N, C-alpha and C positions, 0 to 999 in steps of 0.2 A: 683520552675516548671524546667524539666530535662532540660540537655543545647543541646540537639537533638531535634531543632525546626522546622528542614526542612529537605525535600526530594529532591534529586536529581534526575532528569529524564533524560538518553542519547538518545537522537532521531536520529537514523543512518539514515538519508533520503536516494531521489534518488539524490540529486544534493547539499547535505550540509549536515554535521554531525552539532548536535545544542546541548549541556548541558545546562537546565532550571532547576533551584531552587527554590521550591514551600515553601510557610511555610505551615500552617494548616488548615487554612483559601479558600487554592488552588489556593493563589494568586503569582505571577509571582513575584520572590525577584530578580533576576538575571538571562541574557542570554548570551553563548557563541555560538557564532557560524563560521563556514568556509564552505567556498565551495569546491569542491574537483572536479576533470577533468571525464570530461565527455568523452570516446574515443569512438570512431566511424572508424572503423578497415577497413569495407565494410557498402554496401548499408542495413539497416535491423539490423547490428548487432551493440550490445550497451555495453559497458563494463566500469569497474571500477578498478581500481588499489587498490585490500585489505590493501597493507599497509600502502599505502596513507590513506585510510581509518580509520585504527585505530592511523594514526599520528594527524589524525582530530579530533579524536575522543579525544584523550589527550590530544591538544589542546585546546580544546571547554571546556574542565571538568577543565583546570586551569583557563581559562578565566570568568567562570561562579563563581567560588569560587574566584578569586580575586575581581572583581564586587561587589560580597555579601560581601568581606570582612570576610568570612567564612572558617573555616578549617572542614576537616573531621568528628571533633570528635561532632561536631554542624549534622552533618547528620544520621538520625535516619536510612536510607536505600536510595537504588539506584533502579531507574526500566531504562529499557532498551525497546527502542522500535525502529522499522525498517521497510526498506523497504523489502517487502517479495517476497518471488521467487527467489530473486537474488540469484544466487550458488557459494560458495565458497569451493573448494578442498583445501587443503594444507598439508605437509607431517607432520605427529604428531612428529617427532625425529627431526626435523629441525624450526620450525613454518613457513616454506617458502610456500607461495603458488605457487602450480602447472602450475598455468593460471590464467589472470585476471578474476576478479570476472564477469560471464553473467550475466547480470542487467536482471528484469523480463520483461523489454520490445521488449527484445531480439528476432529477428526472424529466427536465422540460423537453429532452429531443425525442420524446415517444413518438410523435407527427414524422419526424426525419426520418426514425428508425423502419417505422411502419413502411412510409413511402420505398425506402432503397428494399426494403422487404418485397413489398406489394410490385414494386417493378420487375423482378425477375424471380419467379417462386425459389430457383435455386440458390437466389444469390447472397445469402447467407450465410450457406455451406462453401460456396463459390470461396468467399472471403475466410471464411475460417482457413479452409486448406491452404490458404496462401500467405495469411497474416497470422493465423493460430486464434485469433480471436473472431467473437460474436459481431453481427451486427446488435448491437444492442445501445442502452443508455451510458453502459460505462466506458467505452473508451474516448479516444480524445476527439477521434475525429466526425463527429455528429455534432460536438460542442463548438468546435472549430466554424462549422457551416452554418450554425445556430448563430453565432456571433457577426459572421461576415452576411447573413440575411437578414437581422433584425436593429445591427446597429449603424445608425445612418452614416454613411462615406466610407463605411470599412471596406466594402467591397471593391470600391473604384480603389482606396489606398491599397488595399491586399492587391490588386490586379496592377498598378504601377510602381509594384516593388518596393513601400514604404511600411508594410508591414510587417513584422516578425511573431511566428509562432514559437511558443517552447511551453512543455511539462516545469513544472518549478525548478528541477533541477537547473534547466538552460536561463531561467529567466533570473537565480540568484548570481549562476556564473557570468552570463553576459554583464551585471552589475558588478559584480567584483571584480572583472579585468578590465573597468573602465568603461561600460556604456554607450553611451553615444559616442564617446571617447576613444574607440576601435574594442568595444567589448566582444567578446568572444562569443559566437554563436554556434552552439556545440551540446547534442545531447551522446547518450550512450547507447548502446543496442539493446539495455534492459530496459528500459523508459519507451526508445523509438518503437519496439513489439507492444507496445500498450497504447499505440495511437488508430491501429487498426490501418494506419497508411504502409506498412513497412512491411517486405518479404521477409518471413521468419528465417528462411532458409538462404537466401541471397543478403541478407542485410542491409538492402537496399530499398529507398522508398518506389512504392511502385505508382509510374505516371498514372494510368489508368485508373487507379480506385482515388487517387487526386483528383481527378477528372469527374469521376461520377459525385465526389460531395462535393465540387466547384471550390477546390482548394487550390490556389496557384503553387507551384512548387517552392518559389520564391521564398514563400513565408517558411518553410522547413528549415531547421537548425543541419549541419553536416552529423553524422554519426560516426563517431568514435567506438572506440574501444571501452571497456569500464575500468583499467587500469592503463593510463598514461598520460602525462603529460600536455593538459588542454592549453593551458599559459598560467599569467601571475598573477598576483594579489596587482590592484592599482595603484598608483601614485596617492600620498594623501588618505592611505588608509591602515590599519593598525594592522594587514596582512600585507603590505605593500614587497611586491618581489618575493612572495611566497610559492611553490610550487602546487596548483591545484591539481592532482593529478589520480583520482578515483571518483567516479560517480557510478552510483547503483540505484534503480527506483527500490524501496524500503524493502518491500518481500524478499528482494534478489539480495540484497545488502543481509539482511537477516539469514539465509540461507548459507552466505558466504562465510560469516560470523560465527555460526553455528557449525561451522566445518563440516557442512554436507555434502562431500565434494564425488563422493562414491554414488553410483548408479543404484536408486533404490531406496538411500538416505530421505528422510522426512524430517521438514520443521512444520510447525504451526505457531504464526505469532498474532497474539491476542492483545490487538489495539481497538483503535477507533470502529473498525471493522477486523473480521479474522480470517487470515489467508496461507491457506496450506499448499505449501512446494513440495513436491517430489524430484529430486537429481533423476533425468533419466538421460545423462551422459552428453556423447557429440549428435545424437540422432534427434531429431524433432516428433516427438511423438503426439498423435492426434488424437484424442480423445474421444469414445464411442458413449461418453456417459456424463456428458456436460459439463466436462473443464477446459481450463483452458490450455493451449501450447504457447510457453514464452521463454524468450531467452533467461539463463540464470545468470550466466556471468562471462566475460572475456577478456581475457588477461591478454592485453597488448596483442602480439602476433599469434597468439595461441587460438585454437579453433573455440569456436563456440561451443558453451555448455549449456543444455537446455532441461525445465522442467514443466510437469504436468502443475496447474495450479487450479485449486478450487479456492475460488472469491467470495468471501462473504458480507454483505454490506452493512452488517448492522452487528456489534459485540460491544466492546467498551461503550459506545455510543448508546446503545441502551439503558446502559447505568449512567451515561449524564443526564440521558432524557426522564430519569427517575426523579432524579439529582433534581434537576433545573424545571423542567417541564411541571413534573408532579409536587416536587418538594416533598417527596415522602422518605428523603435522606439528606442530610447535610453535605456531605463529603462522599465518595464513590466509596472508599473500603467498609463503611458502614453497611453496606449492603451483604457482607458475608456473616456478620452479628446480626443483622436480622435474619438471614436465612435459617442459622443456626438456634433459631427459637421455634422452629418445626422441624417435624420429622422428614415431612416428605413435600411435594410441591400442591398436595390436597388438592388432586385432581384438574389442577388450573396449568394451562401450556400460553405461554406468550412467544406469536411470532412475529420476529419485527420486521414485516417486509415494509418499512419507512418510505420507502425508495425503490418496491418493488424487490423481487426476488432474485437473488445472482446464483451462483453455481448451489449445485445441478440443474435449476428449473430453467432460470434465463425467462421469466415471467415480470414484464414491465409493470404490467398493467395490476399486481399484486398488491394490495395493501394489508396492514399491521395486521394481525387477531388477537383477543387473548380468548382464549375458550374453555369451557368447564367450569364454567363458576357458579358456586352454590351460595348460598348463606353460612356455610363453614368456613369459606377460605378468607384469610385475614392478610395483612399488610406482609408478614412473615412468608405467606405461602408464593404471594407477589413475588416477593424478591426472591425465594427460590427458583421460581420458574423464571425469572431475569436471568439467573447464573446457569441454570440448565438449558436455555436456548439456544447458549453458545457453545456448548457441547454437543446438543442434539445438532444442532448445525453441521458442526467438525465432525461429528461421526457420517452424516451424508457424506461431505466430498471425500472422505478418506473410506469409506464402500466406494464410491466411484473408483478413486484412484487403485484400490486392490482389483479390482472389475477392469481395468484399464489395463492397469501392467503386469497380472497375473501373478505376483509378486505379493502374498500376503503380510501387511504393516507388522513389523516385529517392535517395534518403539517408536516414540512419538516426543523426538526434540521441541522444546517451548519454550516460549520469550513473550516480552511483551509486560504492560504494565497488569493485566489483569493475573499474570501467574501467581502473583503473591496474593491471590485469592484460592486457598488450599481446598477450601469447600470445591469450590469449581475445579481443581486439578485433580483433587478424587473421583468426582463424577466423571470428569473426563478420560480417565482411565479406566472407570466401570464402563463405560460406554463402546468406547473404542477396542476393548478388551487386551491391552497392550502397556507395559510399562510408559508413563510420563515422568520425561525428565527435563528437568530445569538447570540450567548453566549457573556456572558463578555470579558469571558475569551476565546482568540480564538485559544489559544496553548491546543486546546482539545486532540492531538494526545500524545504530552511529560505530560497531566496530566493525561490521564489514566495510562502511565505506572509507575508515581508517585504514583497516586491512589492504584493500585496493589500492588506494593512496599511496602509503608507505610501500607494497610490492613495488610498485611504479619506479621509487625512488632508490630501491635498494635497501629501504630501512628494514624490509622484512624480507627475506629472500624467498620467499612461497609459499605456497600452499600449507606444506608441512611446520613451518612455524605457526601458521593458523592453529591447525591441527594441536602440535604442541601446547601454546597455550590455552587450549580449550580445556575447562575442567567443570565436573556433576558436582551439583549441590546437593540437589534432593530428586528421590525418583519416588511415582506413586504406582502401587502396584492395584492390579483390577480386584475388586472386591465382591460380594454378593451374589447372588443366584443370578444364574443367567435367563432363568424363567421372568423374573422379575424385572431385571434390565428390559428384554424385549417388551418385555408388556409396554412401558414406557415409552419405547421408540416408538412402538405401533400408535401409539395415541399420538404421538410428537406428528407422526409423519400424517394421520386422520387431520389435526390441528393444521397443517398445511394446505389442506385442500380448501379448505375457508377461508383462503388471504386471496384464492385464485377468481377473476373476472369481476372484482368491484369495480365499477365507476360511479364517480359523483358526478351526477348529471350539473353540477353550478360549476367546475371546474372549468375553466376556459383553457383551452391547447394553448 
């Protein structure tokens, strides 16, 4: 047997970096994890320190290898998965970021978005038909423009060809393969499809859109497939000469890890945000109901596979907010126990529009609202409202998918940290009206990146190995009366309308 018995996945998430080692059966062998700082300079702004991200990545790789008592000679390949849209711009000569990473949740680019949309009333729809994305705070393009417009000297350096842009996959790959000493400047089609700069059908950067945003094309990484050898770990590193062979944005990676390979297959990942993806096959389907069109994956020279996506900005981060900002709980798992102290939400609904509302509304001006309060409401009811918010938001995007596809959902595969909350999972099944199914291996995001890398080097033979490895852990069947389910959902929709058109006159744009 070959010494290369494992694949390492680097999962650069929104709140932490993780490194997970998998064996050929897709089983977790070891995990390294380290949180990094969430930086909030102003209301609605969210940043990370890119240098801290790379320090965390190197630390967790060492942790995972140490815990498994293996070395790089036993690794067949490395896969990378990442928080998408998050924007890093750095000097290619020094390796230093010119500004902190602007995180996908960040809302500072509203004026840029409004300017682009106002300049051409049909502009947003025109961009969507080319890129699959709306002109909003969410994608990378407005974030790049903000950095070039607001960081002293950045635009001049960019126009001179000295600055590079990347989502976190590109930043991690560039550093792991040598950085200023020959680092590979590459992204994959799934991450490129989240920038608002790539033609989603042609899989190439659009010069005209780059010009609209004032972004020099010299900044952009080369677009590759999701599964091929991009480069090798640099000298003097724990991963020296190990092939880095898979890149998938986190939600596409979870879709791949969940073996959603047939058109109509749907998965939902419950993480910082919540992301529902439906495989639409080799055709890019454009939504009429507020969803995004994205590249789901592309294996080597094969044709790309597309997905419809419902992107929800706040899910697990609402629980984190309850823990850190309000200090109502000491740890995230406590929210379920608190919610179980009551029978229902007591009439309270929490709409977590902390940075606007994403799918299916795309309202950048929306702000969070807690409605339906009476003296009867207690901590348990608030905890319940927080849990239910994620399920209601998911139902909204599932309803949109059903309308767009014309094929009603028959089951919802779920993954991510919040799937440990069985109260949420049952309520989710009640709301979508179909079984909710959790796999044995919940780390499907990292697993998807590992599979992409392993397939590229022949460690796995292809999608069939992924299907064979996938196994169901638990399922939740819908319960309760439809009348009550619909009453709750109507009230939720009413609560959402309370978040629109809120403007704080004291906030400086």
